[in-house]
C-alpha positions, 0 to 999 in steps of 0.5 A: 500500500502506497500511503504517500498517495493520500494527500489531504485537501484543505476543504475539511479539517486534516483529521476529517480529510484523513478519515475520508481518504482511509474510509475510501480505501476501505470502501473501495476494497483496497484495504480488505477485512483483516488488513492491518494499518501501519502503527500511528507513528509510521502512518504519520511519517508516511503522510507527513502529518502529526500523530494527533491528526492520525489518532483523531482520524482513526478514532473517527473510523473506529466510531464508524465501526470500520476498524478495530484498535486493540493493544498488541493487535494493532489497527485492523479493518473490520468486515461488515458483519464485525462492524455491526456487532450483531447477528441480523436475522434478515441478513441471514435470510437474504444470504440463505435465499436463492433469490431471483434478481427480480425479488432483489431489485424489488427489495432495493426499490423498497430499501434504498430510496428511504435510506437516501432520504435519511442520509440527506438529512444526516450527512456531515461535510466529510460524508459529502466529500467522500460521496463526491470523490466516489461520483467523480471517480465513476464519471472518469473513464473507468474500467468495468471491474473498477466501476463495479467496485465504485458503484458498490462503494457509493451505495454502501456509503449512502447507507453508512451515512445514515449513521444507523448501523442496522440500515448499513448492515441491511444494505450490505446484505443486499449488496452481496446478493445484487453483485451479479447485477453489476457484472460486466455484461451489464456494464456497457460504456453507455450504461455506465454513463447513464448510471453515473449521471443518476449517481450524480443526481442522487449525490447532489440531492443529498449534498443539498439536504433535499430528502424528497429529491434524494429519495425520488432520484434513488427510486428512479435509479433503482427502477431504471436498473431493474428495467435494464436487467429485465431487458437483458434477461429477455434478450438472453432468453430469446437468444437461447430459444433461437439457438435451441430451435430445430433446423426445419430444413434438416428435420422435415421429411424430404421423401424420396428424391427423383 
């Protein structure tokens, strides 16, 4: 991990900026569950900041349930299940069910729009900064796999910024199920552009503190994704029917030739 790539900006306090950058690494998967962060002293030297700033940034991440700090163990990135500290029965049911994509998208349409509304009323400046970075990254010319990671991180962040760990856990369980909907076969360049524009509208509504608009934009986005997935499924079914159809020229009874 190249820690020197973290370059704090001036729009937020230094500890907030550091916590945003570290959180981005966790949400993007560059820091995976179980990974250990360098000691405070080493991290401060890498970044050219004080240990006090590092300590405050790590405290913020610990309060958010993203990391765990214990003497002798160091600072470790937590998995979503470890972050919650509870066993969520709904999450277990979602994971255990062989859910149809249609059912999953229906659940997203119920859960995600209200989450966006709540976040619009609770997001702090550091939260807005994090969402802005994710949106801008998706708007760049991003490879399919990278875009899927950013897409997941964006929706996960919105749930996290409700500052309600139960909503974050539910959203994480849903995210595990909808991973196929972010597969490369759905990630055409045009599709990514449409999705990025929707993410931008959701972000701007949240940044403006407009809960009604954030909910409406989130709902429109989920419904649009569901429609695109349905159309893709119909296309695949049609292709399979055509490939499976018998060749009438070969199967018809030709009878004796003259």
